[in-house]
C-alpha positions as semicolon CSV with decimal commas, in nm:
position;residue;x (nm);y (nm);z (nm)
1;M;9,837;7,429;11,249
2;N;10,161;7,623;11,272
3;N;10,444;7,399;11,387
4;K;10,715;7,665;11,359
5;V;10,905;7,780;11,667
6;Y;11,120;8,094;11,676
7;L;11,343;8,258;11,934
8;C;11,406;8,631;11,950
9;I;11,715;8,681;12,165
10;D;11,806;9,023;12,304
11;L;12,129;9,103;12,488
12;K;12,005;9,293;12,794
13;S;12,133;9,653;12,812
14;F;12,406;9,531;12,580
15;Y;12,658;9,817;12,565
16;A;12,622;9,888;12,938
17;S;12,650;9,518;13,021
18;V;12,971;9,485;12,818
19;E;13,120;9,783;13,005
20;C;13,026;9,620;13,338
21;V;13,177;9,284;13,236
22;E;13,498;9,461;13,137
23;R;13,509;9,627;13,481
24;G;13,406;9,318;13,680
25;L;13,078;9,485;13,784
26;D;12,720;9,359;13,808
27;P;12,489;9,559;13,576
28;F;12,193;9,469;13,798
29;K;12,358;9,643;14,094
30;I;12,574;9,918;13,942
31;N;12,452;10,249;13,799
32;L;12,630;10,295;13,466
33;V;12,546;10,470;13,141
34;V;12,727;10,456;12,810
35;A;12,776;10,806;12,673
36;D;13,052;11,029;12,538
37;P;13,117;11,294;12,809
38;T;13,319;11,506;12,564
39;R;12,991;11,589;12,388
40;G;12,859;11,772;12,694
41;G;12,539;11,738;12,892
42;G;12,337;11,696;12,576
43;A;12,515;11,369;12,491
44;I;12,278;11,078;12,435
45;T;12,306;10,781;12,672
46;L;12,340;10,490;12,430
47;A;12,270;10,236;12,704
48;A;12,196;10,217;13,075
49;T;12,230;9,928;13,319
50;P;11,915;9,762;13,456
51;A;12,010;9,904;13,797
52;I;11,996;10,269;13,689
53;K;11,688;10,204;13,473
54;Q;11,513;10,100;13,794
55;L;11,574;10,458;13,912
56;G;11,394;10,597;13,608
57;V;11,693;10,666;13,383
58;P;11,614;10,554;13,026
59;S;11,858;10,401;12,777
60;R;11,815;10,677;12,523
61;G;11,799;10,988;12,735
62;R;12,050;11,266;12,773
63;I;12,319;11,313;13,036
64;Y;12,166;11,635;13,172
65;E;11,836;11,452;13,233
66;I;11,989;11,215;13,488
67;P;11,884;11,332;13,840
68;K;12,170;11,501;14,026
69;D;12,124;11,281;14,334
70;I;12,205;10,959;14,142
71;E;12,567;10,846;14,154
72;Y;12,670;10,666;13,836
73;I;12,962;10,570;13,614
74;T;12,988;10,715;13,263
75;A;13,150;10,475;13,016
76;T;13,272;10,617;12,684
77;P;13,132;10,412;12,392
78;R;13,366;10,148;12,248
79;M;13,189;10,023;11,937
80;T;13,466;9,791;11,823
81;L;13,455;9,613;12,160
82;Y;13,076;9,573;12,138
83;M;13,109;9,432;11,788
84;K;13,361;9,176;11,916
85;Y;13,121;9,067;12,190
86;S;12,837;9,049;11,935
87;A;13,049;8,834;11,703
88;K;13,139;8,604;11,994
89;I;12,771;8,563;12,077
90;Y;12,689;8,490;11,712
91;S;12,950;8,213;11,724
92;I;12,764;8,072;12,026
93;F;12,443;8,063;11,821
94;L;12,633;7,865;11,557
95;K;12,714;7,597;11,814
96;F;12,344;7,515;11,823
97;I;12,183;7,655;11,507
98;S;12,285;7,671;11,138
99;S;12,351;8,019;10,995
100;E;12,063;7,956;10,750
101;D;11,824;7,962;11,047
102;I;11,965;8,281;11,207
103;H;11,867;8,637;11,122
104;V;12,075;8,907;11,294
105;Y;11,825;9,189;11,344
106;S;12,070;9,429;11,513
107;I;12,400;9,422;11,704
108;D;12,215;9,304;12,017
109;E;11,913;9,118;11,883
110;S;11,869;8,807;11,666
111;F;11,596;8,572;11,546
112;L;11,655;8,195;11,545
113;D;11,434;7,935;11,377
114;I;11,467;7,638;11,615
115;T;11,187;7,427;11,462
116;S;11,404;7,145;11,331
117;Y;11,643;7,146;11,628
118;L;11,400;7,052;11,903
119;S;11,388;6,686;11,801
120;L;11,764;6,689;11,731
121;Y;11,846;6,800;12,086
122;K;11,544;6,624;12,241
123;M;11,442;6,950;12,409
124;N;11,135;7,171;12,415
125;A;11,161;7,536;12,310
126;K;11,220;7,673;12,660
127;Q;11,491;7,417;12,735
128;L;11,681;7,498;12,416
129;A;11,638;7,872;12,471
130;K;11,771;7,839;12,828
131;T;12,065;7,631;12,706
132;I;12,162;7,903;12,457
133;I;12,125;8,202;12,691
134;D;12,309;8,015;12,969
135;E;12,596;7,955;12,727
136;I;12,598;8,325;12,636
137;Y;12,625;8,417;13,003
138;N;12,892;8,154;13,084
139;V;13,113;8,258;12,791
140;T;13,065;8,636;12,788
141;G;12,902;8,735;13,117
142;I;12,615;8,898;12,924
143;T;12,257;8,831;13,034
144;A;12,015;8,765;12,746
145;T;11,637;8,771;12,733
146;V;11,440;8,557;12,490
147;G;11,098;8,563;12,333
148;I;10,960;8,234;12,204
149;G;10,683;8,236;11,946
150;T;10,515;8,035;11,675
151;N;10,608;8,304;11,421
152;L;10,860;8,588;11,403
153;F;10,611;8,852;11,515
154;L;10,499;8,656;11,821
155;A;10,861;8,583;11,920
156;K;10,942;8,956;11,905
157;V;10,630;9,058;12,099
158;A;10,700;8,786;12,357
159;L;11,046;8,935;12,400
160;D;10,936;9,299;12,419
161;I;10,631;9,264;12,641
162;T;10,652;8,943;12,845
163;A;11,015;8,820;12,862
164;K;11,173;9,138;12,996
165;H;10,956;9,125;13,307
166;A;10,983;8,748;13,369
167;K;11,213;8,609;13,641
168;D;11,373;8,366;13,395
169;F;11,393;8,638;13,122
170;M;11,183;8,421;12,889
171;G;10,838;8,472;12,739
172;Y;10,625;8,256;12,513
173;L;10,335;8,338;12,280
174;D;10,123;8,141;12,037
175;E;9,815;8,285;11,872
176;D;9,583;8,187;12,158
177;L;9,809;8,326;12,430
178;F;9,858;8,637;12,220
179;K;9,484;8,706;12,231
180;Q;9,476;8,650;12,607
181;L;9,785;8,852;12,699
182;I;9,838;9,112;12,425
183;W;9,503;9,199;12,270
184;H;9,421;9,451;12,542
185;H;9,779;9,559;12,616
186;T;9,843;9,932;12,621
187;P;10,014;10,144;12,517
188;I;9,980;9,995;12,170
189;T;10,322;10,141;12,077
190;D;10,481;9,865;12,289
191;V;10,389;9,631;12,003
192;W;10,660;9,581;11,742
193;M;10,622;9,796;11,429
194;I;10,350;10,023;11,571
195;G;10,495;10,372;11,605
196;P;10,340;10,694;11,738
197;G;10,210;10,794;11,393
198;T;10,019;10,468;11,349
199;A;9,896;10,484;11,709
200;N;9,764;10,839;11,659
201;R;9,573;10,741;11,345
202;L;9,426;10,440;11,526
203;A;9,332;10,661;11,821
204;S;9,140;10,890;11,584
205;L;8,925;10,585;11,508
206;G;8,877;10,514;11,877
207;I;9,119;10,219;11,866
208;K;9,357;10,191;12,161
209;D;9,470;9,825;12,146
210;L;9,511;9,531;11,905
211;Y;9,171;9,392;12,002
212;G;9,026;9,710;11,859
213;V;9,226;9,664;11,536
214;A;9,121;9,299;11,503
215;H;8,754;9,384;11,531
216;Y;8,744;9,704;11,324
217;D;8,603;9,739;10,974
218;E;8,885;9,625;10,743
219;K;8,765;9,845;10,456
220;I;8,819;10,157;10,667
221;L;9,163;10,035;10,780
222;Y;9,269;9,976;10,418
223;K;9,138;10,320;10,324
224;I;9,350;10,485;10,596
225;F;9,663;10,268;10,595
226;G;9,668;10,140;10,236
227;V;9,867;9,821;10,177
228;N;10,012;9,846;10,530
229;A;9,668;9,759;10,666
230;E;9,734;9,397;10,570
231;Y;10,031;9,374;10,810
232;L;9,845;9,564;11,080
233;I;9,543;9,333;11,062
234;D;9,758;9,017;11,048
235;H;9,953;9,130;11,352
236;A;9,634;9,215;11,538
237;W;9,543;8,845;11,508
238;G;9,898;8,732;11,597
239;K;9,975;8,619;11,243
240;E;10,295;8,667;11,042
241;Q;10,362;8,514;10,698
242;T;10,732;8,607;10,670
243;E;10,994;8,349;10,769
244;I;11,371;8,376;10,805
245;S;11,419;8,208;10,466
246;D;11,210;8,487;10,307
247;I;11,427;8,755;10,474
248;K;11,747;8,594;10,349
249;A;11,608;8,559;9,996
250;Y;11,487;8,919;9,978
251;K;11,666;9,153;9,740
252;P;11,560;9,519;9,731
253;S;11,440;9,647;9,394
254;S;11,656;9,958;9,431
255;N;11,954;10,046;9,646
256;S;12,090;10,361;9,801
257;I;12,392;10,476;10,000
258;S;12,323;10,731;10,271
259;N;12,523;10,935;10,520
260;S;12,404;11,163;10,800
261;Q;12,550;11,374;11,080
262;I;12,411;11,552;11,381
263;L;12,649;11,842;11,441
264;F;12,749;11,927;11,797
265;E;12,736;12,302;11,749
266;D;12,558;12,546;11,520
267;Y;12,710;12,560;11,171
268;S;12,684;12,851;10,931
269;Y;12,570;12,807;10,570
270;K;12,935;12,813;10,455
271;D;13,070;12,574;10,720
272;A;12,786;12,327;10,668
273;Y;12,872;12,319;10,297
274;L;13,221;12,199;10,396
275;I;13,064;11,911;10,592
276;M;12,849;11,819;10,293
277;K;13,157;11,811;10,069
278;E;13,327;11,568;10,309
279;M;13,016;11,350;10,318
280;V;12,991;11,342;9,938
281;E;13,351;11,224;9,917
282;T;13,287;10,951;10,176
283;N;12,990;10,822;9,978
284;V;13,178;10,844;9,649
285;L;13,457;10,626;9,788
286;Q;13,195;10,373;9,899
287;L;13,062;10,366;9,544
288;T;13,414;10,324;9,408
289;E;13,500;10,045;9,651
290;K;13,182;9,852;9,567
291;H;13,204;9,920;9,191
292;L;12,873;10,107;9,189
293;V;12,733;10,421;9,026
294;T;12,438;10,650;9,099
295;S;12,197;10,868;8,901
296;H;11,995;11,026;9,183
297;I;12,092;11,244;9,480
298;A;11,907;11,376;9,786
299;L;11,986;11,628;10,060
300;Y;11,825;11,689;10,401
301;I;11,904;11,985;10,631
302;G;11,791;12,022;10,992
303;Y;11,824;12,358;11,167
304;S;11,931;12,454;11,520
305;K;11,667;12,408;11,794
306;N;11,408;12,336;11,522
307;I;11,360;12,710;11,473
308;I;11,229;12,634;11,124
309;K;11,119;12,310;10,964
310;P;11,390;12,096;10,799
311;T;11,439;12,151;10,427
312;R;11,507;11,878;10,175
313;G;11,535;11,813;9,807
314;S;11,635;11,553;9,552
315;R;11,715;11,538;9,183
316;K;11,780;11,291;8,907
317;I;12,110;11,368;8,737
318;T;12,199;11,326;8,371
319;N;12,506;11,111;8,441
320;T;12,512;10,764;8,598
321;T;12,846;10,792;8,774
322;N;13,069;10,766;9,080
323;S;13,274;11,072;8,989
324;Y;13,335;11,295;9,292
325;R;13,374;11,602;9,072
326;I;13,041;11,548;8,894
327;L;12,847;11,447;9,203
328;L;12,985;11,735;9,412
329;E;12,878;11,982;9,144
330;E;12,527;11,833;9,150
331;F;12,515;11,855;9,530
332;K;12,640;12,214;9,513
333;L;12,338;12,305;9,299
334;L;12,103;12,115;9,529
335;Y;12,258;12,280;9,837
336;K;12,192;12,629;9,695
337;K;11,833;12,531;9,617
338;V;11,751;12,354;9,946
339;V;11,938;12,531;10,226
340;N;11,812;12,845;10,399
341;P;12,131;13,054;10,450
342;N;11,976;13,263;10,730
343;Y;11,956;12,994;11,000
344;P;12,220;12,786;11,184
345;I;12,241;12,421;11,081
346;R;12,262;12,116;11,312
347;Q;12,189;11,816;11,091
348;I;12,291;11,710;10,740
349;A;12,197;11,395;10,551
350;I;12,281;11,300;10,195
351;S;12,183;11,003;9,984
352;F;12,281;10,848;9,652
353;G;11,980;10,672;9,498
354;N;11,931;10,431;9,206
355;V;12,265;10,272;9,292
356;I;12,360;10,005;9,036
357;D;12,665;9,815;8,908
358;E;12,928;10,034;8,738
359;I;12,886;9,839;8,412
360;Y;12,580;10,063;8,365
361;E;12,790;10,380;8,395
362;Q;12,665;10,644;8,152
363;Y;12,758;11,004;8,075
364;D;12,602;11,290;7,885
365;L;12,756;11,457;7,581
366;F;12,934;11,722;7,792
367;A;13,139;11,478;8,001
368;D;13,517;11,463;7,950
369;Y;13,593;11,091;7,944
370;N;13,971;11,135;7,983
371;D;13,926;11,344;8,299
372;I;13,672;11,095;8,433
373;E;13,910;10,801;8,382
374;K;14,194;10,989;8,555
375;E;13,966;11,074;8,847
376;K;13,848;10,712;8,877
377;S;14,210;10,596;8,897
378;V;14,275;10,840;9,181
379;Q;13,959;10,730;9,364
380;K;14,053;10,362;9,335
381;A;14,402;10,441;9,465
382;L;14,249;10,625;9,764
383;V;14,027;10,326;9,841
384;D;14,325;10,088;9,827
385;I;14,546;10,307;10,048
386;R;14,276;10,367;10,308
387;S;14,183;10,000;10,311
388;K;14,543;9,906;10,384
389;Y;14,657;10,191;10,612
390;G;14,338;10,337;10,758
391;K;14,086;10,603;10,658
392;N;14,309;10,888;10,773
393;A;14,609;10,770;10,570
394;V;14,524;11,014;10,291
395;L;14,336;11,336;10,366
396;K;14,243;11,645;10,167
397;G;14,307;12,005;10,266
398;M;13,938;12,056;10,349
399;N;13,966;11,786;10,617
400;F;14,201;12,013;10,817
401;Y;13,968;12,312;10,847
402;D;13,853;12,386;11,203
403;K;13,490;12,300;11,127
404;A;13,569;11,979;10,936
405;T;13,456;11,654;11,100
406;Q;13,570;11,372;10,872
407;R;13,910;11,315;11,036
408;K;13,741;11,251;11,370
409;R;13,456;11,052;11,215
410;N;13,706;10,823;11,043
411;G;13,800;10,698;11,390
412;L;13,438;10,626;11,485
413;V;13,224;10,315;11,440
414;G;12,856;10,382;11,375
415;G;12,910;10,746;11,471
416;H;13,061;10,656;11,809
417;N;13,408;10,597;11,951
418;A;13,563;10,277;11,827
């Protein structure tokens, strides 16, 4: 018998709720969306209050999609403020639960293993959950919802499917209740970790819900989904082997550093190359700061209005390095190979793969070690200056071109206004 008890706590309409708290407004009564109006009608609404959601406005829509007859407030994103609220709420968790038993899943969602705390506080799971979310509201003014489950998966599903529609904002699932309440729930994409692609493949088998998964021929599921069939089948029965301790102990076998941008106007082949150069420098300085090197690069290009399919490419390089000069030259070659120069560009993503400690730095016979050492000294100096005085304390000439974006992005948090 599983004696574990988990909470999955979500901060309801978090960004929008913070903006309402800051204005002394009630998010359940006020129509407010969080979006950057300077980005035009196509700007994404990062969050929407429960009040405006009731009118059919989603959290992740676009400004121009909001019906003209709805009056609402537009709040410009303030990511630093949201991070402060999130940190304050994490400190509330620590009043009740040890950090070892907390897994922060995102800025507005966390898992808590409360198994050993129920006897300590002489409470049942719902009582302890209510105590924590009441404290969150009393301290910050933010309403939280909570899923309670006998494993991490059930806690998350209880949050996503049952808690958000409950009057007390709480839901509970064990394996038996899961079969009663969730087995026949549709759409199946409401269930954590089942995306449209998985749902479409299941639909091709005539499966529309988790009951169908649970009772389907496992051999066929393994043939179609490979090793992922194990997780799919376990979840169909409400089972989950992973615990918070496993998540905290996990170390990825390989690391990467990535960077992506969605551009807010069409960029030519030449102007997009400037953006890529800025992005390469940003990633290089991350490598330098963390004392890491890379031997693999990748590039992704998305085109305006999806007029042609995105193009992408990757390559293993002969040097294991964090040299901007060497890595930029490699990206220049990849850019020429990957990018179609005849179409306007709207999205760029780059990645450094096989990232390892700089003690494994290695160069080919053509590398100039003296130049590399000089460049590394400059890069370390840039990291130190920017760490002390801000990312815009030292800029390059390319950062001042009209189409450059790095100066503005240096003032953003997570791609949004700080």
